[in-house]
N, C-alpha and C positions, 0 to 999 in steps of 0.2 A: 664324817670326812669333809663334806661340803662346807659345813660351818667352820671347820678348821682352816680350809683353804680361804674362805672369805675373811677370816681374822688375819691371816698372813698377808692377804692382798688388800692393803689399804691404799687410799689415794695419796699421791705424793705431789710435791711441788713440781717436779720435772719428770713427768710420766714417760717421756721418750728416753731419757737417760736411764731411768729405772728399767725399762723394757730391754734396752740394749745390754745393760750390765747383767740382767737375768740370763739373756741368751749367751753371753760370754762365759758366765760362771757355769751354766749348764754344759756348755761345750767342754770346758776344762775338766769338769767332773765326770764327763762321759754320759750324761743324761741325754735322752732323746727328745723329751717333751718339756715345754715351758708354758706355764699359765700365768697371765698377768691381767690387771685391770686395763680396759681398753677405752679409747676415745677415737675420734676421726684421724688425728695425726698418727697415733700408734698403729691403727689399721692400715693407713697409707704406707707407713714405714715397713710394716710386715709384708705388704704386697710387693714393695720394691725389693726387699730382701729375698722374696720368693722368686722374682724375676732374675735376680743376681745369682740364683741357685744356692743361696746360703741356707734357706729354709725349704723344706719339702712341702709341708701343708700348713695352711692357715685357716682357722675356724673361729668365728665370732659368735658367741651365744650368751645372752643374759648379762651383758656388760663385761664379760670376760673374753679374752682372746687366748686360744690354745694353738701353739705352733710346734711343729716337729722339725728338729734340726736335720740338715742334710749331712750324711756321712759318706766318706770315700775311703775305702780300705780300712774300715773300722776306726777312722779318725774324723773328727768334725771338719767340714769344709772351712768354717770360720776359724782362722788361726788366732787372730787377735783383733782388738778394736780399741780406738781411743776416742773419747768424747771430745769434740772440738768446741762447739758452742755450749755454754752453760747459762743458767738463768742470770748470773751476774755479769756475764761477758759474752755477747753474741759476736760471732765471727762470720763475715760475709766475703764472698769471692765473686769477682766478675768472670766472664767467660775467658778473658785473657789470662787471669790467674789460674783458672782450672786447666787450661791448655798448657801452661808453663810448668805445671807439676809433672815430674817424671818419677818412675819407679813402679813397683808392683801394687801399691796401695790404691784403693778406690775410695772416693768420697761419696757420702750420702748427703744430698743437698735438697733443702726445702726451697722450691722455686715457685714463681707465680703459676706454673703449669703443673704443680704437684710435687711430691717427694720423688726425686730422681737420683739415679747413680750418676757419677761424673761422666761416664760414657754416654748416657742418654742426654745429659745436659749439654755436652759438646755437640751432639747431633741437632738438638733443638736450639742451640746458640743462646742459652739462658744461664744466668748466674743466680745466686741466692745465699741463704744462710747455710753454712756447713754444719751439719748435725754431727757426723762422725767420720772417722777415717778407718777403713777396714782393710786388713790384709791377711 
């Protein structure tokens, strides 16, 4: 089983996007656990999603990250997400742009102070690369 998991989990060009899409697909399929290849950015992103209460648990071991999705009333907390920055086109937002956005969605932003949600970025008054939009 472990060899099968390692074959399925190969390194990709955009590991952050791969990780987020795995979480989205698991939520839509009703799965509770996701396993992916990890690096420092993916681990920081997972911890931010845990702070946002989208993930319940985050465990890193032997180059793999295992996360458990948060469920509420037997439905995943994560409704949907959209990757904003991609390897071919990075999108950046200043603090003014972040504050101007209205609506139920939350941005995940890579800032000089780490990977933050838009709510935390507003508190710390920092902007950066917008990784994803989550609602």
